[in-house]
C-alpha positions as CSV (number, residue, x, y, z in Angstrom):
1,M,-75.7,129.4,-94.1
2,R,-74.2,129.2,-97.4
3,N,-71.3,131.6,-96.4
4,T,-70.5,129.4,-93.3
5,K,-70.3,126.5,-95.6
6,F,-67.9,128.7,-97.7
7,I,-65.6,129.4,-94.4
8,I,-65.5,126.1,-93.3
9,Y,-64.5,124.5,-96.8
10,L,-61.8,127.1,-96.9
11,S,-60.3,126.5,-93.7
12,A,-60.0,122.8,-94.6
13,V,-58.1,123.7,-97.4
14,V,-55.8,125.9,-95.5
15,L,-55.3,123.1,-93.0
16,F,-54.8,120.4,-95.9
17,A,-52.2,122.8,-97.6
18,S,-50.2,123.4,-94.2
19,L,-49.7,120.1,-93.5
20,L,-48.7,119.2,-97.0
21,S,-46.0,121.8,-96.5
22,L,-44.7,120.6,-93.2
23,N,-44.6,117.1,-94.6
24,S,-42.5,118.2,-97.5
25,C,-40.3,120.1,-95.2
26,A,-39.8,117.3,-92.9
27,K,-36.7,115.2,-92.5
28,R,-36.6,112.1,-95.2
29,G,-36.3,108.5,-93.5
30,T,-36.5,105.4,-94.3
31,I,-39.9,103.6,-93.8
32,S,-39.4,100.5,-91.0
33,G,-40.8,97.2,-91.8
34,G,-41.2,96.6,-88.1
35,P,-39.7,93.8,-85.7
36,K,-37.9,91.1,-87.0
37,D,-40.1,88.1,-87.4
38,T,-38.9,85.4,-84.7
39,I,-42.2,83.2,-84.9
40,P,-41.6,79.7,-86.6
41,P,-44.0,78.2,-88.7
42,V,-47.1,76.2,-86.7
43,L,-48.9,73.2,-88.2
44,V,-52.3,74.5,-89.5
45,Y,-53.8,70.7,-90.1
46,S,-52.8,67.6,-91.9
47,T,-54.2,64.7,-93.9
48,P,-54.4,62.3,-91.8
49,N,-54.0,64.2,-88.5
50,N,-51.2,63.9,-86.2
51,M,-51.3,61.0,-83.6
52,T,-53.9,59.2,-85.9
53,T,-54.2,55.8,-85.2
54,D,-55.2,52.7,-87.6
55,F,-53.2,54.4,-90.5
56,T,-53.3,52.4,-93.7
57,G,-52.3,55.2,-96.3
58,K,-49.2,55.7,-98.1
59,E,-49.5,59.5,-98.4
60,I,-49.1,62.3,-95.7
61,Q,-49.7,65.9,-96.4
62,I,-48.8,68.3,-93.7
63,N,-49.9,72.0,-93.9
64,F,-48.4,75.3,-92.3
65,S,-49.4,78.6,-91.4
66,E,-46.8,80.0,-93.9
67,Y,-44.3,79.6,-96.3
68,I,-41.6,77.2,-95.6
69,K,-38.3,75.7,-96.4
70,I,-36.9,72.4,-95.8
71,K,-33.0,71.9,-95.5
72,D,-30.7,69.5,-94.3
73,I,-33.1,66.9,-94.0
74,N,-30.9,64.0,-94.8
75,K,-29.0,64.5,-91.6
76,Q,-31.9,66.0,-89.3
77,L,-34.9,63.7,-90.2
78,I,-35.3,60.9,-87.9
79,I,-37.8,58.3,-88.7
80,S,-38.6,55.4,-86.1
81,P,-39.1,52.6,-86.7
82,P,-36.4,52.9,-89.8
83,M,-37.8,52.1,-92.8
84,K,-35.7,50.1,-95.7
85,N,-36.8,52.5,-98.0
86,N,-36.7,56.2,-97.5
87,P,-39.8,58.1,-98.0
88,D,-40.0,60.6,-101.0
89,I,-40.5,64.1,-99.3
90,T,-41.6,67.3,-101.3
91,P,-41.0,70.1,-102.1
92,M,-37.3,70.4,-101.6
93,G,-35.3,73.6,-102.0
94,S,-38.4,75.6,-102.8
95,A,-40.9,77.5,-100.5
96,S,-44.2,75.9,-99.9
97,K,-47.0,76.0,-97.3
98,F,-46.9,72.2,-97.1
99,I,-44.8,68.8,-96.9
100,R,-46.2,65.8,-98.8
101,I,-44.6,62.6,-97.6
102,K,-45.0,59.4,-99.8
103,I,-44.1,56.3,-97.8
104,K,-42.7,53.6,-100.4
105,D,-42.1,50.8,-97.5
106,T,-44.8,48.4,-96.3
107,L,-45.6,49.5,-93.0
108,Q,-45.5,47.1,-89.8
109,E,-48.6,46.0,-87.9
110,N,-49.6,47.6,-84.8
111,T,-46.5,50.1,-84.8
112,T,-46.4,53.7,-84.0
113,Y,-44.2,55.5,-86.3
114,S,-42.5,58.8,-85.6
115,F,-40.9,61.4,-88.0
116,N,-39.1,63.8,-86.1
117,F,-38.0,66.6,-88.3
118,G,-35.4,68.1,-86.1
119,Q,-34.4,71.7,-87.3
120,S,-35.0,70.8,-90.9
121,I,-38.4,73.1,-91.1
122,T,-38.1,76.8,-91.4
123,D,-39.9,79.5,-92.4
124,N,-39.2,80.9,-95.7
125,N,-38.2,84.7,-95.0
126,E,-36.2,84.6,-91.7
127,G,-35.2,81.1,-91.4
128,N,-36.8,80.4,-88.1
129,P,-37.1,76.8,-87.2
130,Y,-39.9,74.7,-86.4
131,S,-37.9,72.9,-83.8
132,Q,-38.2,69.2,-83.1
133,F,-41.6,68.9,-84.9
134,K,-42.8,65.4,-84.9
135,F,-45.6,64.0,-86.8
136,I,-46.6,60.6,-85.6
137,F,-49.0,57.8,-86.4
138,S,-49.8,54.3,-85.7
139,T,-50.4,51.5,-87.9
140,G,-52.4,49.7,-84.6
141,P,-55.5,51.1,-82.3
142,Y,-53.5,53.1,-79.8
143,I,-50.4,55.4,-79.9
144,D,-47.3,53.8,-78.1
145,S,-46.2,56.1,-75.3
146,L,-43.1,54.7,-73.6
147,M,-40.1,56.5,-73.4
148,L,-36.1,55.6,-72.6
149,R,-33.8,58.4,-71.7
150,G,-30.1,59.0,-70.9
151,N,-26.9,60.4,-72.3
152,I,-23.7,60.2,-74.5
153,K,-20.4,60.9,-73.5
154,D,-16.9,59.9,-75.5
155,A,-14.5,57.1,-74.0
156,F,-11.6,59.0,-74.1
157,E,-12.2,62.8,-75.5
158,K,-13.6,65.7,-73.5
159,K,-16.9,66.4,-75.8
160,P,-19.0,63.7,-77.5
161,D,-19.5,63.8,-81.0
162,N,-22.7,65.6,-82.3
163,F,-25.4,63.8,-84.9
164,V,-25.1,60.2,-82.4
165,T,-27.7,57.5,-83.1
166,V,-29.2,55.7,-80.4
167,M,-30.8,52.6,-81.5
168,L,-33.0,49.7,-79.5
169,Y,-33.2,46.3,-80.9
170,E,-35.7,43.7,-79.8
171,A,-34.3,41.1,-77.1
172,N,-35.9,38.5,-79.0
173,E,-34.7,34.9,-80.7
174,T,-33.3,36.5,-83.7
175,F,-31.0,38.7,-82.3
176,N,-27.5,37.9,-81.9
177,D,-24.0,39.8,-82.2
178,S,-24.2,40.0,-85.7
179,T,-27.4,41.8,-86.0
180,V,-25.8,45.2,-85.2
181,Y,-23.7,44.8,-88.2
182,K,-26.2,43.8,-90.7
183,E,-29.9,44.8,-89.3
184,K,-31.8,47.8,-89.0
185,P,-32.6,48.5,-85.2
186,R,-36.5,48.7,-83.9
187,Y,-36.3,52.2,-82.6
188,V,-34.2,54.7,-83.2
189,T,-33.3,58.7,-82.4
190,N,-30.5,61.1,-82.8
191,T,-28.5,63.7,-80.8
192,L,-28.4,65.8,-83.9
193,D,-26.0,68.6,-83.9
194,S,-26.4,70.2,-80.1
195,M,-27.5,67.9,-77.7
196,V,-25.7,65.1,-75.4
197,N,-28.9,64.0,-74.0
198,Y,-31.4,61.6,-76.0
199,N,-34.9,60.5,-75.8
200,L,-36.4,57.6,-77.4
201,E,-40.0,57.9,-77.6
202,N,-43.2,56.3,-78.6
203,L,-42.0,52.9,-77.4
204,K,-43.8,49.5,-76.8
205,E,-43.2,47.7,-73.8
206,G,-40.7,44.8,-73.8
207,K,-37.0,43.7,-73.5
208,Y,-34.3,45.8,-75.8
209,Y,-30.6,45.9,-76.3
210,L,-29.2,49.5,-76.5
211,F,-26.8,51.1,-78.4
212,A,-25.3,54.0,-79.7
213,L,-23.4,54.6,-83.4
214,K,-21.6,57.4,-84.5
215,D,-22.9,56.5,-87.8
216,N,-20.8,57.7,-90.4
217,N,-22.4,56.1,-93.0
218,N,-25.9,56.9,-92.0
219,N,-27.3,53.1,-92.5
220,Y,-28.3,52.4,-89.0
221,K,-25.5,49.4,-89.2
222,Y,-22.2,49.1,-87.3
223,D,-19.1,49.4,-89.3
224,P,-16.0,48.8,-87.2
225,K,-13.7,50.9,-89.8
226,S,-15.7,54.0,-89.7
227,D,-17.9,54.2,-86.5
228,K,-18.0,54.8,-83.3
229,I,-20.2,52.5,-81.0
230,A,-21.5,52.0,-77.4
231,F,-23.5,49.3,-76.1
232,F,-25.0,47.9,-72.9
233,E,-24.5,44.1,-72.3
234,E,-27.6,43.2,-70.9
235,P,-31.3,43.8,-72.0
236,I,-33.3,46.7,-70.8
237,S,-36.8,46.4,-69.9
238,I,-39.4,49.2,-70.8
239,P,-41.0,50.8,-69.2
240,N,-37.9,52.0,-67.5
241,D,-37.3,55.1,-65.6
242,T,-33.3,54.6,-65.4
243,L,-30.8,57.1,-67.2
244,Y,-28.5,55.5,-69.2
245,E,-25.3,56.9,-70.2
246,L,-23.8,55.4,-73.4
247,T,-20.1,55.5,-73.7
248,L,-18.9,55.8,-77.6
249,F,-15.6,54.4,-78.2
250,S,-13.7,53.4,-81.7
251,E,-12.7,49.9,-81.7
252,K,-8.8,49.0,-82.1
253,R,-9.0,46.6,-84.7
254,E,-6.4,43.7,-85.3
255,F,-3.7,44.5,-87.2
256,K,-3.9,44.2,-90.9
257,A,-1.2,45.3,-93.4
258,L,-2.3,47.0,-96.6
259,K,-0.2,46.6,-100.0
260,P,2.7,49.1,-99.9
261,I,2.9,51.6,-102.9
262,Q,6.0,53.3,-104.0
263,A,6.5,57.1,-103.0
264,S,9.8,57.8,-104.1
265,S,12.8,56.1,-106.1
266,N,13.8,55.3,-102.5
267,R,10.5,55.0,-100.1
268,Y,7.5,52.9,-99.9
269,F,4.3,53.6,-97.8
270,A,2.9,50.5,-96.1
271,G,-0.2,51.3,-94.7
272,Y,-2.1,49.0,-92.2
273,E,-5.5,49.0,-90.0
274,G,-4.8,48.5,-86.0
275,D,-2.0,48.4,-83.7
276,A,1.5,48.4,-85.6
277,K,3.4,47.7,-82.2
278,D,6.0,45.0,-82.4
279,V,5.6,44.8,-86.6
280,T,8.4,43.8,-88.5
281,V,9.1,44.1,-92.4
282,E,11.5,42.2,-94.5
283,V,12.2,43.1,-98.2
284,K,13.4,40.7,-100.7
285,N,14.6,40.4,-104.2
286,A,11.2,38.1,-105.6
287,A,13.3,36.4,-108.3
288,T,16.5,35.3,-106.1
289,Q,14.9,35.8,-102.6
290,E,17.9,37.6,-101.5
291,L,17.6,39.7,-98.5
292,I,17.4,43.8,-99.3
293,K,18.8,46.1,-96.3
294,T,15.8,48.5,-95.7
295,L,14.7,50.2,-92.8
296,V,11.4,51.2,-91.0
297,T,9.8,54.3,-89.9
298,K,6.4,55.7,-88.8
299,V,4.6,58.4,-90.9
300,P,3.7,61.1,-88.5
301,E,-0.1,61.2,-87.3
302,K,-1.2,58.4,-90.1
303,D,-1.3,54.6,-89.8
304,S,1.2,54.0,-92.4
305,L,5.0,52.9,-92.1
306,Q,7.6,53.9,-94.2
307,I,10.1,51.6,-95.8
308,W,13.5,53.0,-96.9
309,T,15.1,50.9,-99.8
310,P,18.4,51.3,-101.6
311,R,18.1,54.3,-104.0
312,N,16.7,53.3,-107.4
313,I,15.7,49.8,-106.3
314,N,14.4,49.1,-110.0
315,S,18.1,48.7,-110.9
316,V,18.5,45.9,-108.1
317,A,15.1,43.7,-108.5
318,D,12.4,43.6,-111.2
319,S,10.1,42.5,-108.2
320,L,10.1,43.1,-104.5
321,L,8.6,40.5,-102.1
322,I,7.8,42.9,-99.1
323,S,6.8,40.4,-95.9
324,V,4.8,42.5,-93.0
325,K,5.0,40.3,-89.7
326,K,3.5,40.8,-86.4
327,L,3.6,38.0,-84.0
328,D,2.4,34.7,-85.9
329,S,0.9,36.8,-88.6
330,I,2.5,37.0,-92.1
331,K,1.4,39.1,-95.0
332,E,3.5,39.0,-98.0
333,F,3.0,41.4,-101.0
334,V,4.9,41.6,-104.3
335,V,5.4,45.0,-105.8
336,K,7.3,46.3,-108.8
337,P,9.4,49.3,-108.6
338,K,8.8,52.1,-110.6
339,E,11.9,54.4,-112.1
340,M,10.9,57.7,-110.1
341,K,12.4,61.2,-110.5
342,A,11.8,61.9,-106.7
343,I,14.5,60.9,-104.4
344,D,14.5,61.5,-100.7
345,S,17.4,63.4,-99.2
346,L,18.7,64.3,-95.8
347,G,17.1,67.3,-94.3
348,V,17.3,68.5,-90.7
349,S,14.9,70.9,-88.9
350,A,14.6,71.7,-85.1
351,V,11.6,70.8,-83.2
352,Q,11.7,73.8,-80.6
353,K,12.6,77.2,-82.1
354,G,13.1,80.5,-80.4
355,T,12.1,79.6,-76.3
356,I,12.7,75.8,-75.1
357,H,10.9,75.4,-71.7
358,F,12.4,73.5,-68.8
359,R,10.2,70.3,-69.3
360,D,11.1,70.1,-73.1
361,T,14.1,68.0,-74.6
362,F,15.8,69.6,-77.5
363,A,15.2,67.5,-80.8
364,I,15.6,67.9,-84.3
365,Y,13.8,65.7,-86.9
366,T,15.7,64.1,-89.7
367,S,13.9,63.9,-93.4
368,T,15.6,60.2,-93.6
369,P,16.6,57.9,-91.1
370,I,19.9,57.9,-89.3
371,V,22.2,55.1,-89.0
372,D,25.2,57.1,-87.2
373,I,25.7,59.7,-84.5
374,D,29.4,61.2,-83.8
375,T,28.5,63.2,-80.7
376,T,32.1,64.5,-80.9
377,K,31.1,66.6,-83.4
378,I,28.1,68.1,-81.5
379,S,28.9,71.0,-79.5
380,L,26.4,72.7,-76.9
381,I,27.9,76.2,-74.9
382,N,25.7,78.8,-73.1
383,K,25.8,82.5,-73.6
384,D,29.0,82.7,-71.6
385,S,30.6,80.3,-74.1
386,I,30.9,77.5,-71.5
387,A,30.4,74.3,-72.8
388,V,27.3,72.2,-71.4
389,P,27.1,68.8,-71.2
390,F,24.5,66.6,-72.8
391,K,23.0,63.2,-73.7
392,T,21.9,62.3,-77.1
393,S,19.1,59.6,-77.9
394,Y,17.5,58.9,-80.9
395,D,13.9,57.6,-81.7
396,A,14.1,55.4,-84.9
397,M,10.4,55.1,-85.6
398,K,10.0,59.1,-85.4
399,Q,12.8,60.0,-86.7
400,N,14.0,62.3,-84.0
401,L,17.1,63.0,-82.3
402,K,16.9,64.1,-79.0
403,I,19.7,66.1,-77.0
404,D,18.9,66.2,-73.4
405,F,20.8,68.7,-70.7
406,T,20.4,70.6,-67.8
407,K,18.8,74.0,-68.4
408,E,19.4,77.1,-66.5
409,E,16.7,79.9,-66.3
410,S,17.7,83.3,-68.7
411,Q,20.3,81.2,-70.4
412,K,21.2,81.1,-74.1
413,Y,22.0,77.8,-75.6
414,S,23.8,77.2,-79.1
415,F,24.5,74.1,-80.7
416,T,26.8,73.3,-83.3
417,M,26.5,70.1,-85.7
418,L,29.6,69.8,-87.5
419,P,29.9,68.0,-90.7
420,G,29.7,64.3,-90.3
421,A,27.7,64.4,-87.0
422,I,25.1,62.4,-88.3
423,K,25.0,59.8,-91.0
424,D,21.8,58.9,-92.8
425,F,20.7,55.3,-94.2
426,Y,22.5,56.3,-97.7
427,E,25.5,57.5,-96.2
428,K,24.9,61.2,-96.8
429,E,26.0,63.3,-93.8
430,N,25.0,66.8,-92.5
431,D,26.7,70.3,-93.2
432,T,27.4,72.3,-90.6
433,L,24.1,73.0,-89.0
434,N,23.8,75.9,-85.9
435,Y,20.7,76.2,-83.5
436,T,20.1,78.5,-80.8
437,V,17.5,78.2,-78.0
438,T,16.9,80.4,-75.0
439,T,15.3,79.6,-71.7
440,K,12.8,82.1,-69.4
441,M,12.9,82.9,-65.9
442,Y,11.4,80.4,-63.4
443,S,9.6,83.4,-62.2
444,N,7.9,83.0,-65.9
445,Y,6.1,79.9,-64.8
446,G,3.6,78.5,-62.5
447,N,3.4,75.2,-60.5
448,L,0.6,72.7,-60.4
449,R,0.2,70.7,-57.1
450,L,-2.2,67.9,-57.4
451,K,-3.9,65.5,-55.3
452,I,-6.4,62.4,-56.1
453,A,-9.4,61.6,-54.0
454,N,-11.6,58.8,-54.1
455,A,-10.0,56.2,-56.2
456,R,-11.7,53.2,-56.6
457,R,-9.0,51.0,-57.7
458,F,-5.2,51.2,-58.9
459,P,-3.0,51.8,-61.1
460,L,-4.1,55.2,-62.5
461,I,-2.6,57.3,-65.1
462,L,-3.0,61.4,-64.4
463,E,-2.5,63.3,-67.8
464,V,-2.3,67.1,-67.5
465,L,-3.3,68.8,-70.8
466,D,-2.6,72.3,-72.0
467,S,-5.1,74.4,-73.7
468,K,-4.6,72.9,-77.0
469,E,-4.9,69.4,-75.6
470,K,-1.3,68.5,-75.7
471,I,-0.2,66.6,-73.1
472,I,2.5,68.3,-70.8
473,G,2.7,65.8,-67.7
474,T,1.9,62.4,-67.2
475,S,2.2,60.3,-63.6
476,Y,1.5,56.9,-63.1
477,I,-0.2,56.3,-59.5
478,E,0.3,52.5,-58.3
479,N,-1.2,52.9,-54.7
480,E,-2.6,55.4,-52.2
481,S,0.8,56.5,-51.1
482,Q,1.2,58.1,-54.8
483,T,-1.9,60.4,-55.0
484,E,0.0,63.9,-54.3
485,M,2.3,65.3,-57.3
486,A,3.6,68.4,-58.4
487,F,4.1,69.5,-62.0
488,D,6.7,72.7,-61.7
489,N,7.8,75.2,-64.3
490,I,5.0,74.7,-66.5
491,P,3.9,77.5,-69.0
492,A,1.2,80.1,-68.1
493,D,-2.0,78.5,-69.5
494,M,-5.5,76.9,-68.6
495,Y,-4.8,73.2,-68.0
496,S,-7.3,70.2,-67.8
497,L,-7.0,66.9,-66.2
498,R,-7.6,63.3,-67.3
499,V,-7.6,60.2,-65.2
500,I,-7.5,56.8,-66.6
501,Y,-8.2,53.7,-64.7
502,D,-5.2,51.4,-66.1
503,D,-7.1,48.2,-65.3
504,N,-4.7,45.9,-67.3
505,K,-1.7,47.6,-66.0
506,N,0.0,48.5,-69.5
507,R,0.5,52.2,-68.8
508,K,-2.0,53.5,-71.6
509,W,-5.4,53.6,-72.1
510,D,-7.2,50.9,-73.9
511,S,-10.4,51.1,-76.0
512,G,-13.1,48.9,-76.0
513,N,-14.4,46.0,-78.1
514,Y,-18.2,45.0,-78.9
515,L,-17.8,41.3,-79.7
516,E,-15.4,40.4,-76.7
517,K,-18.3,42.4,-74.7
518,R,-15.1,44.5,-73.4
519,Q,-15.9,48.4,-72.3
520,P,-13.5,50.8,-72.7
521,E,-11.0,51.4,-69.8
522,E,-12.6,54.0,-67.6
523,V,-11.8,57.8,-68.1
524,H,-12.8,60.9,-66.0
525,Y,-11.9,64.5,-66.5
526,F,-11.4,67.0,-63.8
527,L,-15.2,68.8,-63.6
528,E,-16.8,71.5,-62.4
529,G,-20.7,70.5,-62.0
530,T,-21.2,68.7,-65.3
531,K,-18.5,70.6,-67.9
532,P,-14.8,70.1,-67.7
533,K,-12.9,72.7,-65.6
534,E,-10.0,74.5,-66.6
535,I,-7.1,75.2,-64.4
536,N,-5.7,78.7,-64.5
537,V,-2.1,78.5,-64.2
538,R,-0.6,81.8,-64.0
539,E,3.5,82.9,-63.8
540,S,4.7,82.9,-60.2
541,W,1.7,80.8,-59.2
542,D,1.5,77.8,-57.0
543,V,-2.1,76.3,-57.9
544,M,-3.3,73.6,-55.5
545,E,-6.1,71.4,-57.0
546,T,-7.8,67.8,-55.4
547,F,-9.1,65.9,-58.2
548,T,-12.0,64.0,-56.6
549,L,-13.0,61.1,-58.9
550,P,-16.7,60.1,-58.7
């Protein structure tokens, strides 16, 4: 019996040694930590309970199944109804298994409050969000449960903004046109960063005014200088199963001139708000009231004018009286010129370089405004040295000299501008300038044929946009007989279409105005389902599409 035990023991030792030897000879590897954690944290319990009623406390603690972090809460957390004083939420920036909310407001009676944390709560290790977690309580005996739904669109652009605030104001005797500028709404939600749809939840039965804001100040109040707005003119009754589409727009404010600032020894920037069309500017010596010769141009892509004055204006006048006029409005500014080293001089650059497309007009930009063009000192020849006839025009506001001519395929065009071809406001002339552009074959372009169907009224503006959102073609459609059109010789690209109902017949899109209760002019994009459809125009292709308006 003793020998048997010894043999069993010896066998065990040999087996263990063998396994140890095999393990030491095995290929080394990395210990796996298992599959990646993709499970978000979950609520374990809270004090008080979620969906509690008759709440009278000032503090809420929410406990989770694992360590969490709070991020971007200023954007993500939506409290409805909004509070005058934001609550304190801790801990911030450090991992914890709980969130503590300290309420600093006096809560309204018989009101359901919702704290929607959006994507702000994530687990500590992998960042998995507890998406759209809501903590809800009521100061009354029940939780309000009604809902209003809809979607957001932009009045002019393809895609709406993100983080759009949707608001309800009670339709009672205290509501007036100024309320949206001064008061916070009764209920609020936000589309956050990825949605165009909205849900206003936990609402009480009643009548409400519906608004949306791209609220850049995050204060739930409309600021026309920075915010977009959408509104319904008539109050909405809740409960309501209708889906409400809100169209956001920026108001085109009334023209307002801002005080000019000196940019160089001979140039001033005159900023403005609103539309600068038909604005005139006069500059006088403030002491003598003598008129000073000036020119006005537009700063590209900015709401600002450039006022060009004589060089070293400070030697002419100690102070300038600058009058900015539009219709019956006149704003006067007194500006004291400073001696500055910076002097604007004539510079010329071509807008098109290399290839010029058949639908383009050759243009050059001048850094100072032009007052004289001598076309006898401008020549245009093709690759066979044959003179090509041309016409010139000058866009004074944009400081663009356009040279228009008939273009042929596979050609090379050379421009020569001899000294004195152009003269600027300061009597400076150009040196000899040479530019060369070439054209492609017609077969390098495509043709787009379009038909507009189901138009409800006229006139319409049809715009063809390339992949960079640049308008490459426009057609003004005044009646049913003009609903078929062709855009020939356009570069191969992906194009989109936009139609504007030009209700005031001024040949441009007009935005809305809240106080005037005027909605923006109606805009529709060529869609495939609910998304903008792109039209693939390839080289040597004829593409035909029918744009059926909704």
